[in-house]
C-alpha positions as CSV (number, residue, x, y, z in Angstrom):
1,M,0.0,0.0,0.0
2,P,1.5,3.4,-0.9
3,V,2.2,5.9,1.7
4,L,-0.6,8.4,2.2
5,E,0.3,11.8,0.9
6,R,-0.9,15.1,2.2
7,L,-2.7,17.0,-0.6
8,W,-3.8,20.5,0.4
9,G,-6.9,21.7,-1.3
10,P,-6.9,25.1,-3.1
11,D,-7.8,28.2,-1.1
12,L,-11.5,28.6,-1.8
13,R,-12.3,31.3,0.7
14,M,-14.7,34.0,-0.2
15,Q,-15.9,37.1,1.4
16,D,-19.4,37.1,2.7
17,S,-21.7,38.7,0.1
18,G,-24.4,39.6,2.7
19,L,-26.9,37.3,1.1
20,G,-27.6,35.5,4.3
21,V,-25.4,32.4,3.6
22,G,-24.7,30.0,6.4
23,V,-21.0,29.4,7.0
24,C,-19.3,26.3,8.2
25,P,-17.3,26.2,11.4
26,D,-13.5,26.2,11.5
27,E,-12.0,23.2,9.8
28,P,-8.5,22.2,8.9
29,P,-7.4,23.7,5.6
30,G,-7.0,20.4,3.9
31,S,-7.4,16.7,4.1
32,R,-5.4,13.6,3.4
33,V,-6.6,11.8,0.3
34,W,-5.5,8.6,-1.3
35,T,-6.4,6.9,-4.6
36,P,-7.2,3.2,-4.1
37,P,-5.3,0.7,-6.3
38,C,-8.6,-0.7,-7.5
39,A,-10.1,-0.1,-10.9
40,G,-13.3,-0.9,-12.8
41,L,-16.7,-1.8,-11.3
42,S,-15.0,-4.1,-8.7
43,L,-14.4,-0.9,-6.6
44,A,-18.1,-0.4,-6.2
45,L,-18.5,-4.0,-5.0
46,E,-15.4,-4.1,-2.8
47,L,-15.9,-0.6,-1.3
48,P,-17.6,-1.6,1.9
49,A,-14.9,-4.1,2.9
50,L,-12.2,-1.8,1.7
51,I,-13.5,1.0,3.8
52,R,-13.6,-1.1,7.0
53,Q,-10.0,-2.1,6.5
54,L,-8.7,1.3,5.6
55,R,-10.7,3.0,8.4
56,A,-8.9,0.8,11.0
57,A,-5.5,1.5,9.4
58,W,-6.3,5.2,9.1
59,R,-7.2,5.5,12.8
60,A,-4.2,3.6,13.8
61,R,-2.0,5.8,11.8
62,R,-3.5,8.9,13.3
63,G,-3.4,7.4,16.8
64,D,-7.1,8.2,17.1
65,P,-8.9,4.9,17.9
66,R,-12.7,4.9,18.1
67,G,-14.1,5.6,21.5
68,P,-16.9,3.7,23.1
69,E,-20.2,3.5,21.4
70,R,-22.6,6.3,22.3
71,S,-25.8,5.5,24.1
72,E,-29.2,5.4,22.6
73,G,-30.0,8.8,24.1
74,N,-27.5,10.7,21.8
75,S,-28.7,14.0,20.5
76,W,-29.6,14.7,16.9
77,V,-26.5,16.9,16.5
78,E,-24.2,14.2,17.8
79,E,-25.6,11.7,15.3
80,E,-25.3,14.2,12.5
81,Q,-21.7,14.6,13.4
82,E,-21.2,10.8,13.5
83,E,-22.7,10.6,10.0
84,A,-20.4,13.4,8.8
85,D,-17.4,11.7,10.3
86,E,-18.2,8.4,8.5
87,V,-18.7,10.2,5.1
88,K,-15.4,12.1,5.8
89,E,-13.6,8.8,6.3
90,I,-15.1,7.4,3.1
91,K,-14.0,10.3,1.1
92,Q,-10.6,10.3,2.6
93,V,-9.9,6.8,1.4
94,T,-11.5,7.2,-2.0
95,G,-11.1,10.9,-2.8
96,N,-9.5,12.1,-6.0
97,S,-6.5,14.4,-5.6
98,N,-8.0,16.9,-8.0
99,T,-11.2,17.3,-6.1
100,H,-12.3,20.7,-4.7
101,L,-14.5,19.1,-2.0
102,E,-13.6,18.4,1.5
103,A,-14.2,15.0,2.9
104,D,-17.4,15.8,4.6
105,G,-18.9,17.1,1.4
106,R,-18.4,20.8,2.1
107,L,-15.9,23.1,0.6
108,N,-12.6,23.9,2.4
109,A,-13.3,26.6,5.0
110,G,-10.9,27.9,7.6
111,H,-12.8,31.0,8.8
112,A,-16.2,32.6,9.0
113,G,-17.6,34.2,5.9
114,V,-16.8,31.3,3.6
115,L,-19.3,30.2,1.0
116,L,-20.5,26.7,1.7
117,A,-21.1,24.2,-1.1
118,E,-23.2,21.2,-0.5
119,R,-22.5,17.6,-1.4
120,R,-24.3,16.5,-4.5
121,G,-26.9,13.8,-4.1
122,S,-27.8,15.0,-0.6
123,Y,-31.3,13.9,-1.1
124,P,-33.5,11.9,-0.4
125,P,-33.3,13.5,3.1
126,I,-37.1,13.2,3.7
127,D,-37.0,9.7,5.1
128,L,-40.5,8.3,5.2
129,Q,-39.3,5.3,7.3
130,I,-38.4,7.5,10.2
131,L,-40.9,10.3,9.8
132,K,-43.5,8.5,11.8
133,T,-42.6,6.1,14.6
134,N,-44.2,4.8,17.8
135,S,-42.2,7.2,19.9
136,Q,-43.4,10.5,21.2
137,P,-44.2,13.2,18.7
138,G,-41.0,14.8,17.4
139,E,-38.8,12.0,18.6
140,V,-37.4,9.1,16.8
141,Q,-35.8,5.9,18.1
142,S,-32.1,6.6,18.1
143,G,-30.8,3.2,17.1
144,T,-33.0,2.7,14.1
145,R,-32.4,6.3,13.0
146,R,-28.7,6.0,13.3
147,K,-28.5,2.8,11.3
148,L,-30.8,4.2,8.6
149,K,-28.9,7.4,8.3
150,R,-25.6,5.6,8.0
151,L,-27.1,3.5,5.2
152,L,-28.5,6.5,3.4
153,S,-25.2,8.3,3.8
154,F,-23.2,5.5,2.3
155,Q,-25.8,5.1,-0.6
156,R,-25.7,8.8,-1.3
157,Y,-21.9,8.8,-1.3
158,C,-21.8,5.9,-3.8
159,H,-24.4,7.6,-5.9
160,A,-22.6,11.0,-5.9
161,S,-19.0,9.8,-6.1
162,R,-17.3,11.2,-9.1
163,L,-14.6,8.5,-8.7
164,L,-17.0,5.7,-9.1
165,R,-18.7,7.4,-12.1
166,G,-15.4,7.9,-13.8
167,L,-14.8,4.1,-13.6
168,M,-18.1,3.2,-15.1
169,P,-17.6,1.6,-18.6
170,H,-19.3,3.5,-21.4
171,T,-21.3,0.8,-23.0
172,P,-23.4,1.7,-26.1
173,G,-26.5,1.5,-23.9
174,S,-25.1,4.1,-21.5
175,L,-24.4,6.7,-24.2
176,H,-27.1,9.0,-25.3
177,L,-27.1,7.9,-28.9
178,L,-30.1,8.6,-31.0
179,D,-31.2,7.5,-34.5
180,D,-30.3,9.9,-37.3
181,D,-34.0,10.8,-37.7
182,Y,-34.3,11.8,-34.1
183,L,-31.1,13.8,-34.2
184,G,-32.3,15.6,-37.3
185,Q,-35.6,16.5,-35.6
186,A,-33.9,17.7,-32.4
187,A,-31.5,19.8,-34.5
188,H,-34.4,21.3,-36.4
189,M,-36.1,22.2,-33.1
190,L,-32.9,23.8,-31.9
191,S,-32.9,26.0,-35.0
192,K,-36.1,27.5,-33.6
193,V,-35.1,27.6,-30.0
194,D,-35.8,31.3,-29.8
195,T,-39.5,30.9,-30.6
196,W,-42.2,30.9,-27.9
197,N,-44.0,27.8,-29.1
198,F,-41.0,25.6,-28.4
199,D,-42.3,22.2,-27.2
200,I,-39.8,21.1,-24.5
201,F,-41.7,17.8,-23.9
202,L,-41.1,16.8,-27.5
203,F,-37.5,18.0,-27.4
204,D,-36.9,15.9,-24.3
205,R,-38.2,12.8,-26.0
206,L,-36.1,13.5,-29.1
207,T,-33.0,13.9,-27.0
208,N,-33.6,10.7,-25.1
209,G,-34.2,12.6,-21.8
210,N,-31.2,14.8,-22.2
211,S,-33.0,18.1,-23.0
212,L,-31.2,20.2,-20.5
213,V,-27.6,19.1,-21.5
214,T,-28.4,19.3,-25.2
215,L,-30.1,22.7,-24.9
216,M,-27.4,24.3,-22.7
217,C,-24.5,23.1,-25.0
218,H,-26.3,24.5,-28.0
219,L,-27.1,27.9,-26.3
220,F,-23.6,28.2,-25.0
221,N,-22.3,27.7,-28.5
222,V,-24.7,30.0,-30.3
223,C,-24.1,32.7,-27.7
224,G,-20.4,32.5,-28.1
225,L,-19.9,31.7,-24.4
226,I,-17.6,28.7,-25.0
227,H,-15.1,30.8,-27.0
228,H,-15.5,34.0,-24.9
229,F,-14.7,32.2,-21.6
230,Q,-12.4,29.6,-23.1
231,L,-14.5,26.8,-21.6
232,D,-13.3,23.2,-21.7
233,M,-16.0,21.2,-23.5
234,V,-15.3,18.1,-21.4
235,K,-15.7,20.0,-18.2
236,L,-18.7,21.8,-19.5
237,H,-20.4,18.6,-20.5
238,R,-19.4,17.1,-17.1
239,F,-20.9,20.0,-15.2
240,L,-24.2,20.0,-17.2
241,G,-24.4,16.2,-16.8
242,M,-24.1,16.7,-13.0
243,V,-26.8,19.3,-13.0
244,Q,-29.2,17.3,-15.1
245,E,-28.7,14.1,-13.1
246,D,-29.3,15.9,-9.8
247,Y,-32.8,16.9,-10.8
248,H,-35.2,14.2,-9.6
249,S,-37.0,12.6,-12.5
250,H,-39.7,11.2,-10.2
251,N,-40.8,14.7,-9.5
252,P,-43.8,15.5,-11.7
253,Y,-42.9,19.2,-12.0
254,H,-39.5,20.1,-10.5
255,N,-37.3,18.0,-12.8
256,A,-34.8,18.5,-15.5
257,V,-37.5,19.1,-18.1
258,H,-38.7,22.1,-16.1
259,A,-35.1,23.4,-15.9
260,A,-34.8,23.1,-19.7
261,D,-38.1,24.9,-20.1
262,V,-37.0,27.7,-17.9
263,T,-33.7,27.9,-19.7
264,Q,-35.4,28.2,-23.1
265,A,-37.7,30.9,-21.8
266,M,-34.7,32.7,-20.3
267,Y,-33.0,32.6,-23.7
268,C,-36.1,34.2,-25.3
269,Y,-36.1,36.9,-22.7
270,I,-32.4,37.8,-23.1
271,K,-33.0,38.0,-26.9
272,E,-35.5,40.9,-26.3
273,T,-34.2,44.0,-28.0
274,K,-33.9,46.1,-24.9
275,L,-31.8,43.4,-23.2
276,A,-29.8,42.0,-26.2
277,E,-28.3,45.4,-26.9
278,Q,-27.0,45.9,-23.3
279,L,-26.2,42.5,-21.9
280,T,-22.6,41.4,-21.7
281,P,-21.3,37.9,-22.2
282,L,-21.0,37.5,-18.5
283,D,-24.7,38.5,-18.1
284,V,-25.8,35.9,-20.6
285,F,-23.6,33.3,-19.0
286,L,-25.1,34.0,-15.6
287,G,-28.7,34.1,-16.9
288,L,-28.5,30.7,-18.6
289,M,-26.5,29.0,-15.8
290,A,-29.0,30.2,-13.2
291,A,-32.0,29.1,-15.2
292,A,-30.5,25.6,-15.7
293,A,-29.6,25.1,-12.1
294,H,-32.3,27.1,-10.3
295,D,-34.2,24.1,-8.9
296,V,-31.4,21.5,-8.9
297,D,-31.9,18.6,-6.3
298,H,-35.4,19.8,-5.6
299,P,-37.0,17.2,-3.2
300,G,-40.6,17.6,-4.6
301,V,-41.9,19.3,-1.4
302,N,-42.0,22.9,-0.4
303,Q,-40.3,24.9,2.3
304,P,-43.2,24.7,4.8
305,F,-42.9,20.9,4.6
306,L,-39.2,21.0,5.4
307,I,-39.9,23.3,8.3
308,K,-42.7,21.3,9.9
309,T,-40.7,18.1,9.6
310,R,-37.6,19.8,11.1
311,H,-35.4,18.9,8.2
312,H,-31.7,19.8,8.5
313,L,-31.8,22.2,5.5
314,A,-34.5,24.2,7.3
315,S,-32.3,24.5,10.3
316,L,-29.2,25.2,8.3
317,Y,-30.8,28.2,6.5
318,Q,-32.9,29.3,9.5
319,N,-36.2,28.7,7.6
320,T,-35.4,31.4,5.1
321,S,-35.2,30.6,1.3
322,V,-34.3,27.1,2.3
323,L,-34.7,25.4,-1.1
324,E,-33.2,28.3,-3.1
325,S,-30.2,28.4,-0.9
326,H,-29.7,24.6,-1.3
327,H,-30.0,24.9,-5.1
328,W,-27.4,27.6,-5.1
329,R,-24.9,25.9,-2.9
330,S,-25.4,22.6,-4.8
331,T,-24.6,24.5,-8.0
332,V,-21.5,26.0,-6.5
333,G,-20.4,22.5,-5.4
334,M,-20.8,21.1,-8.9
335,L,-19.0,24.1,-10.5
336,R,-16.0,23.4,-8.3
337,E,-16.2,19.6,-8.7
338,S,-16.3,19.9,-12.4
339,G,-13.5,22.5,-12.5
340,L,-15.5,24.4,-15.2
341,L,-14.2,27.8,-13.9
342,S,-10.9,26.6,-12.6
343,H,-9.0,28.4,-15.4
344,L,-10.5,31.8,-14.5
345,P,-9.0,34.2,-12.0
346,A,-10.1,33.4,-8.5
347,D,-11.8,36.7,-7.9
348,M,-13.8,36.3,-11.2
349,S,-14.9,32.7,-10.4
350,Q,-16.0,33.8,-6.9
351,D,-17.9,36.8,-8.3
352,I,-19.7,34.4,-10.7
353,E,-20.7,32.1,-7.8
354,Q,-22.0,35.1,-5.8
355,Q,-24.0,36.4,-8.7
356,L,-25.5,33.0,-9.4
357,G,-26.6,32.9,-5.8
358,S,-28.3,36.3,-6.1
359,L,-30.2,35.1,-9.2
360,I,-31.3,31.8,-7.8
361,L,-32.3,33.3,-4.5
362,A,-34.5,35.7,-6.4
363,T,-36.8,32.8,-7.5
364,D,-38.1,32.5,-3.9
365,I,-41.8,33.1,-4.3
366,N,-41.9,34.7,-0.8
367,R,-39.8,37.6,-2.2
368,Q,-42.3,38.3,-5.1
369,N,-43.6,41.6,-3.7
370,E,-40.1,42.8,-2.9
371,F,-39.0,42.5,-6.6
372,L,-42.3,43.6,-8.0
373,I,-42.4,46.8,-6.0
374,T,-38.8,47.7,-7.0
375,L,-39.5,47.0,-10.7
376,R,-42.6,49.2,-10.6
377,E,-40.6,52.0,-9.0
378,H,-37.9,51.9,-11.6
379,L,-40.5,51.9,-14.4
380,D,-42.6,54.7,-12.8
381,N,-39.5,56.8,-12.3
382,Q,-38.0,55.8,-15.7
383,D,-34.6,55.5,-14.1
384,M,-33.7,52.0,-15.3
385,D,-30.2,52.3,-16.8
386,L,-29.0,49.0,-18.3
387,Q,-25.5,50.4,-18.7
388,L,-25.2,49.9,-14.9
389,A,-24.1,46.4,-13.9
390,T,-26.4,46.5,-10.9
391,H,-29.5,47.4,-13.0
392,R,-28.6,44.7,-15.6
393,H,-28.4,42.2,-12.7
394,F,-31.7,43.2,-11.3
395,I,-33.4,42.8,-14.7
396,L,-31.8,39.3,-15.0
397,Q,-33.4,38.5,-11.6
398,I,-36.8,39.7,-13.0
399,A,-36.3,37.7,-16.2
400,L,-35.5,34.5,-14.3
401,K,-38.5,35.0,-12.1
402,C,-40.6,35.4,-15.2
403,A,-39.1,32.3,-16.8
404,D,-39.7,30.3,-13.7
405,V,-43.5,31.0,-13.7
406,C,-44.1,31.4,-17.4
407,N,-46.1,28.2,-17.9
408,P,-49.5,30.0,-17.9
409,C,-48.0,32.2,-20.8
410,R,-47.4,29.2,-23.0
411,E,-49.9,27.8,-25.5
412,W,-52.8,26.0,-23.9
413,E,-51.6,22.4,-24.5
414,L,-48.2,23.1,-23.0
415,S,-49.6,25.2,-20.2
416,R,-52.1,22.6,-19.3
417,Q,-49.5,19.9,-19.0
418,W,-47.3,22.0,-16.7
419,S,-50.3,23.0,-14.6
420,E,-51.4,19.4,-14.1
421,R,-47.8,18.4,-13.2
422,V,-47.3,21.0,-10.6
423,C,-50.7,20.2,-9.0
424,E,-49.8,16.5,-9.0
425,E,-46.6,17.4,-7.0
426,F,-48.7,19.5,-4.6
427,Y,-51.2,16.6,-4.1
428,R,-48.4,14.1,-3.4
429,Q,-47.1,16.4,-0.7
430,G,-50.6,16.7,0.7
431,D,-51.0,12.9,0.7
432,L,-47.8,12.6,2.7
433,E,-48.9,15.2,5.2
434,R,-52.3,13.4,5.6
435,K,-50.6,10.0,6.0
436,F,-48.3,11.2,8.8
437,D,-51.0,13.4,10.5
438,L,-49.4,16.7,9.6
439,E,-51.3,19.8,8.8
440,I,-52.0,19.8,5.0
441,S,-50.3,22.7,3.3
442,P,-52.3,25.2,1.2
443,L,-53.0,24.0,-2.3
444,C,-51.9,20.5,-1.4
445,D,-55.3,19.0,-0.5
446,Q,-56.6,17.2,-3.6
447,Q,-60.1,16.9,-2.0
448,A,-60.4,20.6,-1.6
449,D,-58.1,22.3,-4.1
450,S,-58.9,21.6,-7.8
451,V,-56.4,22.2,-10.6
452,P,-58.5,25.0,-12.1
453,A,-58.9,26.8,-8.8
454,I,-55.2,26.6,-8.1
455,Q,-54.2,27.9,-11.5
456,I,-56.7,30.8,-11.5
457,G,-55.3,31.9,-8.1
458,F,-51.7,31.5,-9.3
459,I,-52.4,33.5,-12.5
460,S,-54.3,36.3,-10.7
461,Y,-51.9,36.9,-7.8
462,I,-48.5,35.9,-9.1
463,V,-48.2,35.7,-12.9
464,E,-50.4,38.5,-14.1
465,P,-48.9,41.3,-11.9
466,L,-45.3,40.2,-12.8
467,F,-45.8,39.9,-16.6
468,E,-47.8,43.2,-16.8
469,E,-44.7,44.9,-15.4
470,W,-42.4,42.9,-17.7
471,Q,-44.5,44.0,-20.7
472,R,-44.1,47.6,-19.6
473,F,-40.3,47.1,-19.5
474,T,-40.0,45.3,-22.8
475,E,-42.5,47.3,-24.9
476,P,-42.8,47.4,-27.8
477,S,-42.3,43.6,-27.7
478,M,-44.1,41.1,-29.9
479,L,-43.1,38.3,-27.5
480,S,-44.7,40.1,-24.5
481,Q,-47.9,40.5,-26.5
482,I,-47.9,36.8,-27.4
483,M,-47.4,35.8,-23.8
484,M,-50.1,38.1,-22.4
485,G,-52.5,36.8,-25.1
486,H,-51.9,33.2,-24.0
487,L,-52.1,34.2,-20.4
488,H,-55.6,35.7,-20.7
489,K,-56.8,32.9,-22.9
490,N,-55.5,30.2,-20.5
491,K,-57.1,32.0,-17.5
492,A,-60.4,32.0,-19.3
493,C,-60.0,28.3,-20.0
494,W,-59.3,27.5,-16.4
495,S,-62.3,29.6,-15.4
496,R,-64.5,27.6,-17.7
497,L,-63.1,24.3,-16.3
498,R,-63.7,25.5,-12.7
499,Y,-67.2,26.4,-13.6
500,V,-67.8,22.9,-15.0
501,H,-66.1,21.3,-12.0
502,T,-68.2,23.4,-9.6
503,L,-71.4,22.7,-11.6
504,A,-70.8,18.9,-11.2
505,E,-70.4,19.3,-7.5
506,T,-73.6,21.3,-7.4
507,K,-75.5,18.5,-9.0
508,T,-74.0,16.1,-6.5
509,H,-75.2,18.4,-3.7
510,P,-78.5,19.9,-4.9
511,H,-78.8,22.5,-2.1
512,A,-75.6,24.2,-3.2
513,E,-75.9,27.5,-5.1
514,E,-75.3,27.1,-8.8
515,P,-72.1,29.0,-9.8
516,E,-71.8,31.7,-12.4
517,P,-69.3,31.2,-15.3
518,E,-66.2,33.5,-15.2
519,G,-63.9,34.9,-17.9
520,G,-64.3,35.1,-21.6
521,Q,-66.9,32.5,-22.5
522,E,-66.0,32.4,-26.2
523,E,-62.3,31.8,-25.5
524,A,-63.1,29.2,-22.9
525,E,-65.1,27.2,-25.4
526,D,-61.8,26.5,-27.2
527,I,-60.8,24.0,-24.5
528,P,-60.3,20.5,-26.1
């Protein structure tokens, strides 16, 4: 066995941006890493035994033998630390010398004010096996929880390990190869990627489920970003593959197809005349990157669910922009793991990471009024100056917010699919909450909240106010006119569907008052 070598990680310290980011406690500035002499898939099979052997040797070398087992009454914090120590040991014996991640999955940090990047594959943290137990409310049996958490920790590490992935053989079935006909159709769609009727569902099928990677590679090329930033194509593809894979395909709505849809919408927005004339390559880079990664590793439940189940992310981010902060930090982690920006000056890569965070955090729906009021003030005062970097960044935040909720502005067939998907995700959360005797979150009760009612409220209180101001900013804009036309028509369609749904309930309960139809009756009759 070769002698373990000390490999100090690069200095990844960053100044606090004031965005409310949690910082990790003081840690040693580096970690010992060793590359095992195994190769191929046998590493994945032999890893558990290898870890046990090397763990004992590692502790003996450090002179730090394991202490006595903790009692069943250990606190949650102690068990979290135990899990982190085990993952740390795993990464220490299997880490790659080029990695930017520390052994516990967080970036090297030696002082307060350091940007924390999370380990990829940190989900599924919502453990349905331990959410409900026979113990008192809010308590879980320590022994079972510890065993399960250790298992999940090991499984997550094996899933997320870049080392194991690199050793996977590339068989024809594992490559994303398509028939020539499908490639031709996908290429034809990409030639019209700046049109608003772009069907992302069809594009995802044509690319064999790789819509996000394919779309981003194309947009980076046509926008000249690869040449401008001298990006390594291997690293770019690796990073985009990480992002796409970390979206959960079992989520009906918050998956990689949604990310690709938001990215396509973002591209349409940055092509608007007012923006295209002023945006720099860095602005375009930030806008597309933030759109692609804005919901990465989304668990399929909302922030209130994480808070009421006392999830560790809610505690980490103090119940504020919990998911958005996790999406950002996961993105930073993948950027550093892939080394995509490693050739850039340190201050430039750090600035990119901070601006990405500002953009992704802006998608928090709880900050809607904050951004809307600021946008209205700029438009009313006519003081928006896109030659200022701060104003361009603010408009990118607004553009990303618009792209994130633009589904009601699509053609009816596309809009309806997205609406049904997001409501299905809501209902799944509600079913979980009902199963475990939790208070059912608003809009998550399938028995009380119909899809039409949810969509009408969403359009009226979120989408319409935002896009009315966006139209003011972009006018004269043909795209804004098209979007607002679809928005009004779709709202009328949902109003008609709600009327039909309520009418059916009235017939079931004869004493209920018969509802009045809402919206444009003629437009609503166009519903298939």
